[in-house]
Every structure is written in C-alpha cells, then in structure tokens.
C-alpha positions as CSV (number, residue, x, y, z in Angstrom):
1,M,-83.2,-29.4,53.8
2,L,-79.7,-29.0,55.2
3,D,-77.0,-31.7,55.2
4,D,-75.4,-32.3,58.5
5,G,-72.7,-34.5,57.2
6,P,-68.8,-34.5,57.3
7,G,-67.0,-32.6,54.4
8,H,-70.0,-30.3,53.8
9,A,-68.5,-27.2,55.5
10,G,-64.7,-27.5,55.0
11,A,-62.9,-27.7,58.3
12,I,-66.1,-27.0,60.3
13,H,-67.2,-29.9,62.6
14,N,-69.8,-30.5,65.0
15,A,-69.0,-30.1,68.7
16,D,-70.2,-33.6,69.6
17,A,-68.3,-35.1,66.6
18,R,-71.6,-36.6,65.3
19,Y,-73.6,-36.1,62.2
20,L,-77.3,-36.3,61.8
21,G,-77.6,-36.2,58.1
22,P,-80.3,-34.3,56.2
23,L,-82.2,-31.9,58.6
24,P,-84.9,-29.3,58.2
25,P,-83.7,-25.8,59.2
26,S,-85.7,-26.0,62.5
27,Q,-84.0,-29.1,63.6
28,A,-80.6,-28.0,62.5
29,L,-80.8,-24.7,64.5
30,A,-82.4,-26.1,67.5
31,N,-79.7,-28.9,67.7
32,S,-77.0,-26.4,67.4
33,R,-75.5,-28.1,64.4
34,N,-72.2,-26.5,63.2
35,V,-72.1,-27.9,59.7
36,P,-75.5,-26.8,58.5
37,A,-74.9,-23.3,60.1
38,A,-71.7,-22.9,58.1
39,E,-73.5,-24.2,55.0
40,V,-76.2,-21.5,55.3
41,L,-73.5,-18.8,55.6
42,R,-71.8,-20.2,52.5
43,R,-75.0,-19.9,50.5
44,L,-75.8,-16.5,51.9
45,G,-72.2,-15.2,51.2
46,L,-69.5,-14.2,53.7
47,G,-69.9,-10.6,53.0
48,A,-73.7,-10.6,53.5
49,G,-73.4,-12.6,56.7
50,F,-70.7,-10.2,58.0
51,D,-72.9,-7.3,57.3
52,L,-75.7,-8.8,59.1
53,F,-73.7,-9.5,62.2
54,H,-72.3,-5.9,62.0
55,A,-75.8,-4.5,61.7
56,L,-76.8,-6.4,65.0
57,G,-73.8,-4.9,66.7
58,L,-72.1,-8.2,67.4
59,Q,-68.7,-7.3,65.9
60,M,-66.2,-6.1,68.5
61,L,-62.9,-6.1,66.4
62,R,-62.1,-4.8,63.0
63,D,-62.0,-8.1,61.2
64,T,-62.9,-8.8,57.6
65,P,-65.3,-11.4,56.3
66,D,-62.3,-13.4,54.6
67,S,-60.3,-13.5,57.7
68,L,-63.2,-15.0,59.7
69,G,-64.4,-17.4,57.0
70,L,-67.2,-19.8,57.5
71,A,-66.3,-20.1,61.1
72,M,-68.1,-16.8,61.6
73,A,-71.3,-18.9,61.7
74,I,-70.3,-20.7,64.8
75,G,-68.9,-18.0,66.9
76,A,-65.4,-17.0,65.4
77,M,-66.5,-13.3,65.6
78,P,-65.5,-12.1,69.0
79,T,-68.4,-10.6,71.0
80,S,-69.8,-10.3,74.5
81,L,-73.0,-11.4,76.4
82,D,-74.6,-8.0,76.3
83,R,-74.2,-7.8,72.6
84,L,-75.5,-11.3,72.1
85,A,-78.5,-10.5,74.4
86,D,-79.3,-7.4,72.4
87,A,-79.1,-9.4,69.1
88,Y,-81.4,-12.1,70.4
89,M,-83.8,-9.5,71.9
90,T,-84.1,-8.2,68.3
91,L,-85.5,-11.7,67.3
92,A,-87.7,-11.8,70.5
93,D,-89.2,-8.5,69.5
94,D,-90.3,-9.4,66.1
95,G,-87.0,-8.4,64.3
96,V,-86.9,-4.8,65.7
97,Q,-83.8,-3.7,67.6
98,H,-84.2,-1.2,70.4
99,G,-81.0,-1.5,72.2
100,L,-80.5,-2.7,75.8
101,L,-81.7,-0.3,78.6
102,W,-79.1,0.0,81.4
103,Y,-80.6,2.8,83.6
104,R,-83.7,5.0,83.7
105,G,-83.5,8.1,81.5
106,Q,-80.7,6.6,79.3
107,P,-80.7,8.1,75.7
108,R,-81.6,5.5,73.2
109,A,-81.1,5.4,69.4
110,P,-84.2,5.1,67.3
111,A,-85.5,1.5,67.0
112,R,-84.8,-0.1,63.6
113,R,-85.9,-3.2,61.8
114,V,-83.2,-5.8,61.2
115,F,-85.3,-8.9,60.5
116,S,-88.8,-9.4,59.0
117,V,-91.5,-10.3,61.4
118,T,-91.9,-13.7,59.7
119,A,-88.2,-14.5,60.0
120,A,-87.9,-13.5,63.6
121,R,-91.0,-15.5,64.5
122,E,-90.0,-18.6,62.6
123,V,-86.6,-18.6,64.5
124,G,-88.4,-18.3,67.8
125,L,-90.6,-21.2,66.9
126,F,-87.7,-23.3,65.9
127,L,-85.9,-22.6,69.2
128,S,-88.8,-23.1,71.3
129,D,-89.8,-26.7,70.1
130,P,-88.4,-29.3,72.5
131,L,-88.9,-32.0,69.9
132,A,-86.8,-30.0,67.4
133,R,-83.9,-30.2,69.8
134,L,-83.7,-34.0,69.6
135,P,-81.5,-35.9,69.6
136,S,-78.8,-33.4,70.7
137,F,-80.7,-32.2,73.8
138,A,-82.6,-34.6,76.0
139,R,-86.2,-34.0,77.0
140,Y,-87.1,-32.3,80.4
141,G,-83.5,-30.9,80.8
142,S,-82.2,-27.4,81.1
143,T,-83.5,-26.5,77.7
144,E,-87.1,-27.3,78.4
145,Y,-89.7,-25.4,80.2
146,P,-93.4,-25.8,81.3
147,F,-94.2,-22.8,79.0
148,P,-93.0,-21.7,75.6
149,V,-89.4,-20.5,75.7
150,A,-87.0,-20.2,72.8
151,V,-83.5,-21.4,73.9
152,K,-80.0,-21.2,72.2
153,T,-76.9,-22.6,73.8
154,G,-73.4,-22.1,72.7
155,T,-69.9,-23.7,73.5
156,S,-66.6,-22.4,72.4
157,Q,-63.8,-24.8,71.2
158,G,-62.0,-26.3,74.1
159,F,-64.7,-25.3,76.5
160,R,-63.4,-21.9,77.1
161,D,-66.8,-20.3,77.1
162,A,-70.3,-21.6,77.7
163,W,-73.4,-19.3,77.2
164,T,-77.2,-19.6,76.8
165,L,-79.8,-17.0,75.7
166,A,-83.5,-17.7,76.2
167,W,-86.7,-15.7,75.9
168,S,-90.4,-16.2,76.9
169,P,-93.2,-13.9,76.0
170,R,-92.0,-11.2,78.5
171,F,-88.4,-12.0,79.6
172,L,-85.0,-12.6,78.0
173,V,-82.2,-14.1,80.1
174,G,-78.6,-14.6,79.2
175,A,-75.8,-16.3,81.0
176,W,-72.1,-16.7,80.3
177,V,-69.8,-19.2,82.1
178,G,-66.0,-19.1,81.8
179,R,-62.7,-18.5,83.6
180,S,-61.3,-15.1,83.9
181,N,-58.0,-16.2,82.3
182,A,-59.9,-17.7,79.3
183,G,-58.7,-21.1,80.3
184,T,-60.6,-24.4,79.4
185,M,-63.2,-25.8,81.7
186,A,-63.8,-29.4,82.5
187,G,-66.3,-30.3,79.8
188,L,-68.7,-27.5,80.7
189,G,-70.9,-26.5,77.7
190,G,-73.9,-24.2,77.3
191,A,-76.4,-26.9,77.9
192,N,-74.9,-28.2,81.2
193,S,-73.9,-25.0,82.7
194,A,-75.2,-21.6,81.5
195,A,-78.6,-23.1,80.5
196,D,-79.1,-24.3,84.1
197,L,-78.6,-20.7,85.3
198,V,-81.1,-19.3,82.7
199,H,-83.5,-22.2,83.4
200,A,-83.6,-21.2,87.2
201,V,-84.1,-17.5,86.5
202,L,-86.9,-17.9,84.0
203,L,-88.7,-20.2,86.3
204,G,-88.2,-17.8,89.1
205,V,-89.9,-15.0,87.1
206,A,-92.5,-17.2,85.6
207,P,-95.5,-15.8,87.6
208,C,-94.9,-12.4,85.9
209,D,-94.5,-13.8,82.4
210,T,-97.2,-12.0,80.4
211,G,-97.0,-9.4,77.8
212,R,-94.1,-8.2,75.6
213,P,-90.4,-8.6,76.4
214,E,-88.6,-6.4,79.1
215,R,-85.7,-4.6,77.4
216,Q,-83.5,-4.5,80.4
C-alpha cells in the first residue's frame, strides 16, 4: 500500500490539492497521485530512477539525480511528446523498446528489453481499469473507452503543459496541448484537453484495432 497523504513526500503535493489516504499501487497510478509516485521513487532511489528514465530515452538535458530530486517522479525531467510516446510504447509492447518509426527504410537500433513482461503488463492493467481511476477521473469521460485502453494523463505546474498517452491492443496515441511561449493555460489539464484529442483518434481507428501495437 502507498500512502497518499500530506507530508509523505516532502514538498511534493497533488495537483488537485486532495489526499486519498492509503492506496494500492493500481489506484495510485491510475489516479495520477503525485505523492505516492514520489514515495515510490524515494524507495527505489534517485540514482536508480534516474538511470531508468535515462535508459528509456526520456532525458533531454544533462541534469543530475540530486538536482531533480523527487520531483523527477512527476515530470521535473524535461522531455518531449515523441520521447514519452516511445517510453509508453515500451510498456505497450511487453517491456521491449523498439524505437519510433518515422519513415519507411529508417535505420533502427536493435530492440532491447527495459521492463519485464510482468511489470509492463501490470502497468497496462492498472491504467486500463476505469474503476481504478476513481475518484480522480469520472466514469464515462475522456479516459474511458468501450474497449480496453490504458490511459495516462499529465499536467504541468501552472497548467503550462497538458498531455495524454493511451494505448489499445494495436494503437498508441499521444497528444500534447500548450502555448508556443510556454505560458499558462486557463485550467487546461491532461484529462480535459489532451485526453479528448486522444479519445477521438482512438475511437476513429477502433474498427482496425486488432493485433499488436503499430510502432509509428
């Protein structure tokens, strides 16, 4: 169990300023709770967490684990949508990272395993359970589908960025919403902006949704 309570992760707070108390990992992740995420990183160790994010290709700057601290667990490491999509595709493909394919004939690095099959599938199950998202995300909204879809939303401090990654058995879709000048938005978060875009795309390709993920 993870404790989603004030004071359990230093200066880390939840985006909605609420605390849900003791939670199983599935609910803590599906509800996008910041405090439990920071606590997991604290237990794992800043160095080990940093190395994992680096292995996934998320790191864009030459930061150090100590300079990022526990905030690394909730988006303090600067990255981009394509890097996030590649990392989440690794989860969608049973923990094996192939790299995104941008054009036909593109040279590609050899596939490599980052997560165990069990770990990758457990995360997918956590993020595809609409009941696990309660109470932070309402039923039948932008994070719920008529077929199994794993969904993760994100919102930066001050509503400067909003993003959503979601994957079904065949497709992974990512969306980012923000201003070109990195200014704040009027309360737009991942669930009420980027998730709507992802939802529309995945429903649009639903008739083709069979087989393994497309790596494009």
